N, C-alpha and C positions, 0 to 999 in steps of 0.2 A: 574475610574481606581484608584486603590490603589497602591502607590509606596512609597519608602523611601524618606523622605524629603532631599532636597538639599539646599546648602547655598543660592541659588537665591530665595528660598521660604520664607526666614526669615521675610521679610517685611510683606508679606501676613499673615504669622503665627502670628506676633505681632498684626495685625489688628484683627484677630480672638480672640487672647488672651484678647485684650481690650473689644471686644464684650462679652466675657465670664465674664470679671470683672464687666461690667455694669449689666449683668444678675444677678450676685451674689452680687450686691449692694455694690461693692467696687472698683469703677474705679480708685480711687486715689492710690490704693495699687500697681498698675503696675508701677514700677519705673525702670525696666531694660531698658537699651538703646539697639538700634539695634546692635551696635558694640559688646556689652557685650553678647547679645543673640547669635549672629553669632559665636563669639569666643567660647562660651560654647558648641555649637553644632558642630563646624567645625574647631576649633583651634587645638593647639598641644595636648591638653588633653580633648577630647570631653566628656561632662558630660551627654548629652542626645541624644536620637534618636527619630525620629517621623515617623509615617506613615501619608501620606496625601491622601485625596480623591480629585482627580482632574477630572474635566469634561470640555471640550472645553477650555482648558488652564486656567481654574479658579479653585483655591483650595476652596472647599466648607466645608471642615472639616479636622481635624487632631487628632491624638492621640500621645501625647508626653510622653516618658517613659525613665526610667533609671533603673539600677540594684542597688538594696539595699541589704545589708547583714544583716540578722537577726542572732544573736547568738543562738537563739532557733530553727530557721528553716533552715538557710542557705541562699543561693542566691534566691531572689524573685524579680520579675519584679514589679516596682512601676509606676503606671499610674499617671503621674503628672497632665496632662490636656487632656481633651477629649471634643471636641466641633464640632458641625455641625452648620453652620450659620443658623439663625432662618428661613430664607426664604426657606431653603432646607430640613428642618426637615420633617419627615414622609415619606421619600422616601427609607428608608433602608440603608442610608449612615452610620448612627451611628452603626447599627448592623454589617455592613460589616467591619468597622474600628475596633470595639471592638473584633470581632471574629478574625481579623488579628493579633491583639495584643495577644489574647489567643494562636493563632497558634505559634507566636514567643516564648511565654513562654514554650510551648510544645517542639518546635524544639531545644531550648537551654537547656532544662532539668531543668528549674528553679523549685524551691520548692513551688511555688505559685505565685499569682499575688495580689497586694494590691493597694488600692486607697482610697481617701476620698470623701465623698459626704455630702453636707449640709443637715441637718435634715429636712429642710423645702422644699427641692427640690423634690417634689412628682413625677414629670415626670422622673427625673433621678432615684429615688428610685424604681419606678415601672419598669423602664427599667432593672435595675440590678436584681430585683426580678425574672425576666424571666430566669435568669441564676442561680437561687438559691444562689445568693451571700449573704454572711452573713455580717451583720453590727454589730459592737461592741459598747457596751456602757461601761462607766466607764473610758475611756481614754480621756484626755484633750490634745489639741494641745498646745505646748509650743514653744517659739522662743525668740531669741535675734536678734535685728536688727544690721546692720553693725555699726551704730552709737553707739549703746549700747556696742557692743564688743570693739570698739575703746576706749570707755570711761573707760573700766575696767582695 
């Protein structure tokens, strides 16, 4: 069953986020606390929404997204994290979640849907190719950490 995430799901979502970080070879990069995560999704100014795939009261995957504004394109859905736990892959859960996010973008009239994928993640790249997704070259990710911002 696919449904909208609820605050009570946050602990499980963070477990899956940690699993994704391990897969992406960056487990130390997950620094958000459970309280911060809950507040960002369910506080006064929610920053994200997610669909979860739940079976027998266990969440096996989720797709977390938010709306980003492009001065060139308008409102676009940004898929921040998309994971199906390793033991449940190959059952169509990822396809169902991804297509539910596409449906959300259609229903809300967004001007597109964007996400990032690591260039070495062939299973993910192959999955997205089935949807004729385009990957861009020439753009580099840039960021400032909280500590960097505070030091400026």
